[in-house]
N, C-alpha and C positions, 0 to 999 in steps of 0.2 A: 109317583112311581120312582124307583131308585135306578132305573136303567134308561136314562134319557137318550133320545135319538138326536144326534148332533150332525149338522151339515156344515161343511167348510165351503164357504162361497155363497153369496147372497143374490145370485142371479137365476137363470133359467132352471138349471138342474136342481140346485140346492133348495130354492123356494118351492118348486113344484113338488119335490119330495116331502118337504116339511109340511106343506099345506095338505097334501093327501094323507100323510100319516096322522096329522092332528085331527083331520076330519074323521078318520076311521077310529082313532084312539084318543078321544078328547081328554082323557085323564092323564095321558102320558106327557112328560116334559119334552118339548121339542125346541132345540136351540139352534140358531143359525149364526155363525161367525162370519163377518165380512170385514176384510182389512181396510177397505176404502169407505167412502161415504155413500156412493151410489149403489142402489139395489134394484133388482127387478126392472131392467130397462132393455130397450131394443137396440142392439148393435146395428141391425140392418137399416135403421132409420137415420143413422148419423149423416150419410152423404146428403140426405134431403133436408136435414137441419142446416148444414153448411150452405146448401143451395138457397135456402130461404123458404122452401115449401112447408117446413115445420117451423113454427114461430119461436118456440122456447124449448130449451133443452129438457126441462122437466115434463114436456108433453110426451117424451119418449118413455116415461115411466109407466109400467103396467100396474104396479102397486106402490103406494107410498109406504114409508116406514110405519106410519100410523095405521094404515089398513092391514099391514102384515101383523102388527101387534093385536089388532082387533080379532084376528083369527086365532089368537091364543099362542102365537109363536113368539118365543123369546129371541128377538133380533138384537144382535150386538154389533153395531157398526164400529169401525176403528179398532177392531180386534183381529190380530193376525195370529193364526196358528203357526207356531214355529217348530213344533216337534210332536211326533205321535209315538206313544208307547203302546204298541198293539198287544203286548203281553198283559200289561196292567189295565189296558183300555182307559188310558188317560192322555189328554192333550195338554200341551204347554202353550199358553196364549200370552201374547204381548199386546198391550193396549197402546193407542196413539199417545196416551199421557205418560207412557214409559213404565207402567205397572206390569207385573208378571203374575199369572195365575195358572192354576191347574184345573182341568175340567174332565171329570169321568164321563164315560159314555157306555151305553149298552150296545147301540148300533151307530155306525159312523158312515156318512156319505162324503166322499171326496169329490167336490164340485168346484175345483180351483180354476177351471177355465184354461185359457191360453193367453199368450202375449205376442205382440208384434215383434218381428225380428228385423234388424237393420244390417247385420253383418252379411257379407263382407264389405258393405259400402262405407268407405272411410269418410269421416267428417259428419256422420249422422248425428253427432251430439252438438253441432253448431246451432245457434239460435236461428230460427226461421226454417228449420228442418223438422217436419212433423211426421207422425204416423197417424193411423186412423183406427185406434183400438181402445175403446173406453170413452165415456162421455166427456171426461176432462180433455182428452185429445181433440175431440170434436169442438169443444168450447175454445180451445187454443187456436184452432184453425180459423174459426169464424171471427174470433177477436182480431186475428191478424189481418182480416179483410176489411175491418172497420176503420173509419176515420178516427184518429186519436182523440178527437174532441167528443166522441160518443161515449156514454157511460156503458162500457163493455159488459160489466157484470149484470147490469139491468137488462141489456140487450140479449145476452145469451140465456138468461133465466136460470132457474134452479139455484137461487142464491143460498138456500139452506145447505146445499150439497157441494157446489162447484168449488174448485181450487181457485180462489180469488187471486192469489199471487201469480199463478200461471196465466190466468186470463189477462190480468192487468199488465203483465210483462209483455205479452204479445200484442195487446191493444196499443201499446206505446209505439210500435213500429208503424212506419208509413205503409199504407195499403200497397200490396204488390202490383206489378204490371205484368211480369213474366213469371210463369209458374212451371216447374218441372215435376212430373209424376214419374217415379221410378217403379216400374212394374205394371204390366198390362192385364192383371187378373181382375177379379170382381171389384176390388177397391179402386184400382186404377181407372177402370172404365167408368164407374159411377162418379168418381171424383172429377174426372174430366168434364162430365156434364155439369157437376156442381160449380166448378171454377168458371166454366164458360158462361154460366148464367150471370156471373159478375163482370162479364166483359173483359176477362183476362186473356192474355196470350198464353195458351196452354200447349205444352209439349209433353208427349207421353213416350217414355223410353221402355222398350221391351227387349230383353236379351234374346228371346227366340224370334222366329220369323213371323209369328202371328200373336195377336192378343187372345185372351180367354182360352188358354190351352186346354182346359178340361172340356170345352165345348166343341172342339174339332175345327177342321179347316173351313167347312161350309159356312158355319156360323161366323167364324172369325172374319172371313172375307166380307161378309155383309156388314158386320160391325165396323170394320176398318173403313169401309166406304162411307158409312154413316158418320163416323168420327171426323173424317177428312172433310166431308160436306159441311159439317158444323164448325169448321175452322180449327180443329185440333190438329197440331202437327205431330205426325207419327214418326218415331225413330225406331224402326223395327230392325232386329239383328244387331242392336247396339247395347253393349254391356257397360253399364255405368261403373266406373272404378272408384270415384271419390267425389266429394263435395268440398269445395274450397271457399275460404273467405277470410278477410282481415277483421280484427277486432271482435272475433267470436261470432260473426254473422255470416250466413251463407251468401256467396256472391256469384259462384259459378259451379257448373256441373262439368265433370271431365270423364270422358269415356275411355275404355281400354285402348281404343285405337288412336287416341290423342285428340279427337274432336271435343270441343267444349262449347258451353252455352252460358251466357250471363243470365242469372236468375235472381229473383227477389224472395222466392219461397220455393221450397222443395217438399214433396210428400213422398215418403218411402213406403211402398206397399208391396213388398216382395214375399210376404208369407207370415205365418204364425207358428208357434210351437207350444205344446202342452206345458202347463205349469205343474211339473211333477218333481221339481227339485226337493220339495218337502219330504219326498219318500226315500231319499238317498240312503238314510240310515235306518230304514225299516225293511221288514221282509216282504213288503207289498211289491208284487212284480209288475214290471212295465213290459210293453210289447212294441207294436208297430209305432214308429216315430217317437218312441219313448213315452207314449200314452199308456195309461193304466190298463193292464190286461184284465178283462172281466168276462164272465160267462153270460149265458142268455138271460140271466136275471140281474145282471149288473153286479154280481158278486166278485170280489177279488179272491186271491188265493188265501187271504187271511180271514178267519171267521169273524163275522160281524162287521166287516168293512166292505163298503160298496163304492162304486165310482160311476160318474155319468157326466155327459156334456163334453165340452171341448178338450177335456183332459183325459178322456177315456176312449177305448176302442169299442167297436160293435161288430157284429157279424154281417158280412156283405151278402145281400140277397142273391146275387148271381154266382159269386165264386164260393160262397159258404165259408170263406176264410175271415179271420179278424182283420179289420181295416180301421183307419182313422180318417173320418170325414166330418170335420167340425161344422155343424149347421144348427140353426136355431130350433127347428122342430125336433130334431134328434135329441137335443138336450132336454127340452120340455117333456117329451114323451118318455124318455128313459127315467128322468127324475120322478115323474108321476108313478111309473110302474114300480120303482124302488120304494117309494113311499107306501104303496099298497103292500109290497112284500114285507117290509119291516113291521107293518101293522097286522100281519098274520094272513094276508091273502097273496100267496106267491103269484106274481104277475111277470111274464116275460117282457123285456124291454123292446122287443121287435128287431127286425133287420133294418139295414140301411141299403140304399141303392145310389147314394150320392145325388139324389134328385135336387136340382137347384135351378133358380131362374135369376136373371139379371136384366136390368133395363139399360140400354145404351141410347140416350136421346129418345127417338121414337121407335127404335127397334126393341122387340121383346125376345129374349133368348131363354131357352130351356135345355136341360140335359139330364139324363138319368142312366144308370148302369155303366157298362163297359163301353166306352166310345173309342178308345185308342186300340188299334189292331194289335200292337205289340203287347199291350197289357192283356188283351183277350187271349192271345197266343200263349203268354206266360201262364195264364190260368188254365191252360189245357184245351182251349177251344180252337177251331179252325174258322176264323172270322171271315165273314163276307158282308159287304154293306152296299147300300144303294141310296142315292140322294135324288129327291124329286122336288119340283116346285109346282105348287097348285094354288088355286084361289081359295081364300078363306071363307067366301060365301058363294051363293049361286051367282053365276056370271052376270045375270040381269039385275041383281039386287045391288043398290048403291052401298058404298063403304067398304067393299072387299079389298083385299091386298094380297100380293104374292106371299106365300108361306113356304119356306124351304124346310123339308124334313129329311133327316138321315136316320135310317134304321140299320142296326148291326145284328147279325144272327150267326149261329154256329152252322156251318155248311152241311154237316152230316145229319144232325138231329133236327135242324130247323128251329132250335130254341132261340128265342129272342134274347139278346144280350144287352142292348142299350139303344139309345136314340138321342137325337138333338133336334131342335126346332128353332126357327127364327122368322120373324115377320112383324108387321106393325098392327095387325088386327087380331087382338086376343090370341096371339100365337103361344105365348109362354105357358098359359094354363093348360094348353093341350098336351103338354109333356106329362101331365098326370095320367093320361090314358096309358101311355107307355110304362110309366112307373107301376101302375096297378097290374099291367100284364106281366111285368118282371116279377112282382111279388107272387104271382100265381104260376111261375115257371112256364108261361105260355109260349107256344110256338108262333112262328110268323103266320101260319095258316089260321090259328085260333084268333090271333089279333085281327086278321083280315075279316074274319067272320063275326067280329064283335058287333053287337046291335047298338050302334051309337045313334044319338038323336039327330034328326035332320029337319030343318026348316030354312028357307032362303035367307032370313036375316042372320042366321047363326053359322051355317055351314052348307057346302054343296052336298048333294046326295052322298057322294063319296068324300068323307072328311079327308083332309090331307094326310092324316096318319094312316087311314085305311088305304089310300092310294099308294103310299110308300110301302105298306105291307104287301099289296098286290104285286108291285114291281120287284120287291125283294124275294117274293115267293118263287119266282122263276130261277133264282140263283141258289136255292137250297134243295136238299134231297128229300125233304119231308114229303110224305105221302098224304095227299089231301083225301 
């Protein structure tokens, strides 16, 4: 065919779309450009690779380049798209060898993902300062933890893809003793566990008063207790101003108030931003957080151009407004839907609720929907919430643990707005109950009346989520 489907970005969104389109239209040319070496990998597995629970970096690959090509997809690694001419439907591409080429397209998917940010932390470019975004960054961190006598490239794995120079440079450093983590979000909490597994003195700095801000105070307090019990030193309410060091190596962390800490390694995990700079000279519109603005089918304002994944917005299931919540399932699901659409079967990408889970040592945390009262008020609701703690199994059955659930609802309508959960006994997965209720615009009463499964090894008669709904029900005006 003369109208190839081209995806920019060889990870979740791009390859999901490419695979679905090729499956539905096997005669169509499907091309994927990836500027790096790694494709189709799990961002979420990187902390567990650094910890050592995942042996090799290439274990995090979902599909190898060979498997992608077996699907009939023309995968081109080391190819960076540097310009989009949406009128002519032509891309300008630069290769890692320095060549420049033009590629026409019929339909285009922008799946350029996101990048870690380090501003405004001064000194983030010093050696020994890391981020955790992309497999090469995970390789650099693990190499930094190794004894210099170890063959670091062989240890991290993925020799075909890994940035050898980066790995060998960090492997030459002496293993650290004191580590500072800047940022108490998902990355910070997971990496605190990973570094602790190596017996390091771990310090976590969080500008706000609590870790895991998207999960709310009830979850944060439990997690903070867990981190402290595991030997992680918390510096809450401390804003890191800069990282200092002589000879180009990080040696100390300095806070805005003047406090400092001598460190051997620092990891900055203060957020990510969409990779949308490529669109600056195009008519393709961006929206929230400068992510690509798309409709319910992943279509941009430009005909034939779609976007999905960490670089694109989606509609929020609770507010109905466009939002930017970069998560793995969101990217895969939207990419697959777009692949079906460009193959002739219009398929909505679905809504998002910000449903997420994170592990903090033995504590499992989950969240979905609107958790923050201010955000709920800004969306036009009158939020009310209740927090309960209940057993995860029947009281007489061994293995149970306290599970803390917070539910948030609109006071007048009783509509469920969001929830959080934390506990050590299969707590995180229970957040999916709340997420499904949000997708159905359920009220608190409807959630309370849900017919959830019960057996002593799995749950008490009243699951903790149902108990929370019962308690919250008395605070809303819904008529049962």
